[in-house]
C-alpha positions in Angstrom: -0.1 21.8 -9.6 -1.6 25.1 -8.8 -0.2 25.7 -5.3 0.5 29.4 -4.4 3.8 28.6 -2.6 6.3 25.9 -1.7 5.0 25.9 1.9 1.4 25.3 0.6 2.6 22.3 -1.4 4.5 20.9 1.6 1.5 21.4 3.9 -0.7 19.6 1.3 1.7 16.6 1.4 2.0 16.7 5.2 -1.8 16.7 5.6 -2.1 13.4 3.6 0.6 11.3 5.2 3.7 11.1 7.5 6.7 12.5 5.6 10.3 11.4 5.6 11.5 15.0 5.7 10.7 18.3 7.4 10.0 21.7 5.8 13.5 23.1 6.2 14.9 20.1 4.3 12.2 20.5 1.7 13.2 24.2 1.2 16.8 23.3 0.5 16.0 21.2 -2.6 13.1 23.5 -3.5 15.6 26.4 -3.7 18.1 24.3 -5.6 20.6 24.1 -2.7 20.7 20.3 -2.6 19.3 17.2 -4.4 16.8 15.2 -2.4 17.5 11.5 -1.7 15.6 8.7 -3.5 13.8 8.0 -0.2 12.4 11.6 -0.2 11.5 11.4 -3.9 9.6 8.1 -3.4 7.8 9.7 -0.5 6.6 12.6 -2.6 5.8 10.4 -5.7 3.5 8.2 -3.6 1.4 11.2 -2.7 1.0 12.6 -6.2 -1.2 11.6 -9.1 0.6 9.0 -11.2 1.4 11.2 -14.2 2.9 14.0 -11.9 4.9 11.3 -10.1 6.4 10.0 -13.4 7.3 13.6 -14.4 9.1 14.1 -11.0 11.1 10.9 -11.4 12.2 11.9 -14.9 13.3 15.3 -13.7 15.1 13.8 -10.8 17.0 11.4 -13.1 17.9 14.3 -15.4 19.2 16.3 -12.5 21.3 13.4 -11.1 22.8 12.5 -14.5 23.3 15.7 -16.3 25.8 14.2 -18.8 23.1 11.7 -19.8 20.3 14.3 -19.9 19.5 13.3 -23.4 18.1 10.0 -22.1 15.4 11.9 -20.3 14.7 14.6 -22.9 14.6 12.8 -26.2 13.5 9.4 -27.5 11.9 6.9 -25.2 11.9 9.1 -22.0 11.2 12.9 -22.2 11.0 15.6 -19.6 7.6 17.2 -19.5 9.0 20.7 -20.3 10.2 19.4 -23.7 7.4 16.9 -24.5 3.6 16.5 -24.2 2.5 15.5 -20.7 2.2 11.7 -20.3 -1.3 10.4 -20.8 -3.3 10.5 -17.6 -3.7 6.9 -16.3 -7.0 5.2 -16.0 -8.7 5.6 -12.6 -6.9 3.5 -10.0 -3.9 2.9 -12.3 -0.7 3.2 -10.2 2.6 2.9 -12.1 4.9 3.8 -9.2 4.3 1.7 -6.1 5.8 3.0 -2.8 5.6 1.1 0.5 5.4 2.7 3.9 6.1 0.9 7.1 3.3 1.3 9.7 4.2 2.6 13.1 3.2 0.7 16.2 0.6 3.3 17.0 -0.9 2.9 13.5 -1.0 -0.9 13.8 -2.8 -0.4 17.2 -5.4 1.7 15.5 -5.9 -0.8 12.6 -6.3 -3.6 15.2 -8.6 -1.5 17.4 -11.8 -3.2 16.1 -12.7 -5.6 13.4 -14.2 -2.8 11.4 -11.0 -0.7 11.6 -9.0 -3.6 10.1 -11.5 -4.4 7.4 -11.7 -0.7 6.4 -7.9 -0.6 6.2 -7.9 -3.6 3.9 -10.5 -2.1 1.6 -8.7 1.2 1.3 -5.3 -0.4 0.6 -6.7 -3.0 -2.0 -9.1 -0.6 -3.7 -8.1 0.5 -7.2 -9.6 3.9 -6.8 -10.8 6.2 -4.0 -14.0 5.1 -2.3 -17.1 7.0 -1.6 -18.5 7.2 1.9 -21.9 5.9 0.9 -20.3 2.9 -0.8 -18.5 1.9 2.4 -21.9 2.0 4.3 -22.7 -1.3 2.4 -20.1 -3.0 4.6 -19.9 -1.0 7.8 -22.4 0.4 10.4 -22.2 4.2 10.1 -21.0 4.8 13.7 -18.2 2.3 13.3 -17.2 3.7 9.9 -17.1 7.3 11.3 -14.9 6.2 14.2 -12.5 4.3 12.0 -12.2 7.2 9.5 -11.5 9.7 12.2 -8.8 7.5 13.7 -7.2 6.9 10.2 -7.3 10.6 9.2 -5.8 11.8 12.5 -3.0 9.3 12.2 -2.4 9.7 8.5 -3.4 6.2 7.5 -6.1 7.6 5.1 -7.4 11.0 3.9 -10.5 12.4 2.4 -10.3 14.5 -0.8 -13.2 15.7 -2.9 -15.6 13.6 -0.9 -13.6 10.4 -1.6 -11.6 8.3 0.8 -8.2 6.7 0.1 -5.2 5.2 1.8 -2.3 7.6 2.4 0.0 5.3 0.5 -0.6 2.7 -2.2 1.0 0.0 -0.1 1.7 -0.3 3.6 4.1 -2.8 5.2 3.5 -4.1 8.7 6.6 -3.9 11.1 8.3 -7.0 12.4 6.7 -8.5 15.6 9.8 -7.7 17.7 8.0 -6.7 20.9 5.3 -8.3 22.9 2.8 -5.4 22.3 3.1 -5.8 18.5 2.8 -9.6 18.8 -0.4 -9.2 20.7 -1.8 -6.8 18.1 -1.0 -9.4 15.4 -2.9 -12.1 17.3 -5.9 -9.8 17.1 -5.4 -9.4 13.3 -5.1 -13.1 12.9 -8.4 -13.6 14.5 -10.0 -10.9 12.3 -8.5 -12.7 9.3 -10.3 -15.8 10.2 -13.6 -13.9 9.9 -12.7 -12.0 6.8 -14.3 -14.2 4.1 -17.6 -14.2 5.9 -17.6 -10.4 6.5 -17.0 -9.7 2.8 -19.3 -12.5 1.7 -16.6 -14.1 -0.4 -17.2 -17.2 -2.5 -15.5 -20.4 -1.2 -13.5 -22.0 -4.0 -11.5 -24.7 -2.1 -11.4 -26.0 1.4 -9.4 -28.8 2.9 -8.5 -30.1 6.4 -6.2 -33.1 6.8 -4.6 -35.0 9.7 -3.0 -38.0 8.2 0.1 -40.2 8.1 2.8 -39.5 5.4 6.2 -40.9 4.5 9.0 -38.5 5.4 10.3 -38.9 1.8 7.4 -36.7 0.6 8.0 -33.8 3.0 10.4 -31.9 0.7 8.1 -32.5 -2.3 5.1 -31.1 -0.4 7.1 -28.1 0.9 8.4 -27.3 -2.6 4.9 -27.4 -4.1 3.6 -25.1 -1.4 6.5 -22.7 -2.1 5.5 -22.7 -5.8 1.9 -22.0 -4.9 2.8 -19.1 -2.6 5.1 -17.6 -5.1 2.5 -17.8 -7.8 0.0 -15.9 -5.6 2.6 -13.2 -4.9 3.2 -12.8 -8.6 -0.5 -12.8 -9.6 -0.9 -9.0 -9.2 -0.6 -7.1 -12.5 1.7 -4.0 -12.6 -1.3 -2.1 -14.0 -3.6 -2.1 -10.9 -6.6 -1.3 -13.0 -6.4 -4.9 -14.3 -6.5 -6.4 -10.7 -10.3 -6.8 -10.4 -10.3 -9.9 -8.1 -9.4 -10.3 -4.5 -8.7 -13.6 -2.7 -8.5 -14.7 0.9 -6.0 -17.4 1.5 -4.8 -19.0 4.7 -2.2 -21.8 5.2 -1.1 -23.6 8.3 1.1 -26.6 7.8 2.4 -28.6 10.8 4.4 -31.8 11.2 5.0 -34.2 14.1 6.0 -37.8 15.0 3.6 -40.7 15.5 3.9 -42.3 19.0 5.4 -45.7 19.3 
């Protein structure tokens, strides 16, 4: 990829995101003294262009299964040293998806202001890096600069070639085990309630009910809601370049007993 040394490549990765490994560990597998774990490989793949990430995975499989090396050098899968380089994906296309769990400090920064949270959502959902001037359509410049500085200094996002993108294609929020994290999630819930208005989203459906029902229908209602939620979770195409729509969906379903 054009880096003058192994340390330069490591520093490039480290500047973009928190890594699962340190430089001494990296040197061991760089020098052929040990094979990295799948966790480390996934960490590196998430920070590479998609076609380089695929090449790394193929090389890793070949190294781990030397007696089956033919599976990765001929036919359906080929190592890049023995075959043409895979076609470069379309802008935004991500074939290897890696999740990273946010730290409590990172969650705190994301929840710092409404603009911090909405910028985080845009960067994670975007199919390609975003230009600074395009973000000014949604954010006041002072708020945007503050959020970007916080995100860059805490490896939530980085700037490369004048374009801004999230450090990982997907982030996972940690469980709300402590009081401090729970309080942060309450702030995010409030921001979520204002999200459609901020992004000027089209309202497709709206319903509010407080009514009597027969308990016999409770299981049926819950099963239909489960199907709906599962459908939404499955509605993202593997090829992220095809995911051109974004939805905002909230659901609160409660039950209780009538008096008397």
